[in-house]
N, C-alpha and C positions, 0 to 999 in steps of 0.2 A: 577375549576376542569379540565379545558383544559390544564392547565400548567403541571399537573403530568403526563399525557401521552406524552406530548412533551419531558419532561425530561427523561422519560423511553426510547423513540425512540432515543434521542440524546445519551444517555448512551449505547445503542446497536450499534449506529453508531461508537462511540468511540472504542468500543471492536473490531468491524469490522476493523476499521483502525489499531489498535494495531496488531491484528492476521494477517491483510493482508500486513502490511508494515513493520513488524518487521525485516525480513531477507533482505528485499529490502533496508531498512535503514541502517542495518549492512554493507552490501556490499558497499552502496553508500559511507559511512564514510570511510570504509577502502580504497576505491579507491581514494577518495578525499585527504586523509592524505598522500597518496603515489604520490600525484600531478597529478592524472588522472581525467577524466571526462566521465561518462557513461550515458546511458539511465535510470539507476536506480534513479539517482539524479533528472532527469527530471521528471520521474513519481511521485516522492515524492512531487516535487514542484507542479505538476498539481494537486494532491490529496489535498495537503494543500490550494491550490487556490480554489478548489471547496468547500471545508470546509468554507473558509472565505466568498464565495459567498453565502453560504447556501445550496449548492448542495451536501449534505452529500451522498446521494444515488449514485450519479454519482462518487463521489470520492472513496467510498466503493467499487463499482463495478470495478473501474479502478484498484484498488489495488488487488482486488480478481482475476481478469483475468490476471494481470501481474504476480501475485504469481503463479497462475496456469500454466501460460506459463513457468516460471522458473522451476517449479516442473516437467513438462513434459520434458523440456530440460535436466534436471539432470537425470531423469529416463532413457531416450534414451542413454545418455552418459554412464550410467552404463551398460546398456544392450549391448552396442558395445565393452565393455572392456572384 
């Protein structure tokens, strides 16, 4: 019976990874294909590493905070235009 709640929590972590990392992954791939290297790629590697180590909460929190930072950055850039 303990396996079902573990699978449910893992599913929610995967959903959090998807929504937290979608735009970060998109930007990282675009920059890498152009031959660049930015912090987006490093954050994705850190989140994947956290998942591999079983620290899903930390990886999801990392992606959430990084996405929040990007959102606030874009919001301020739009406000200044």
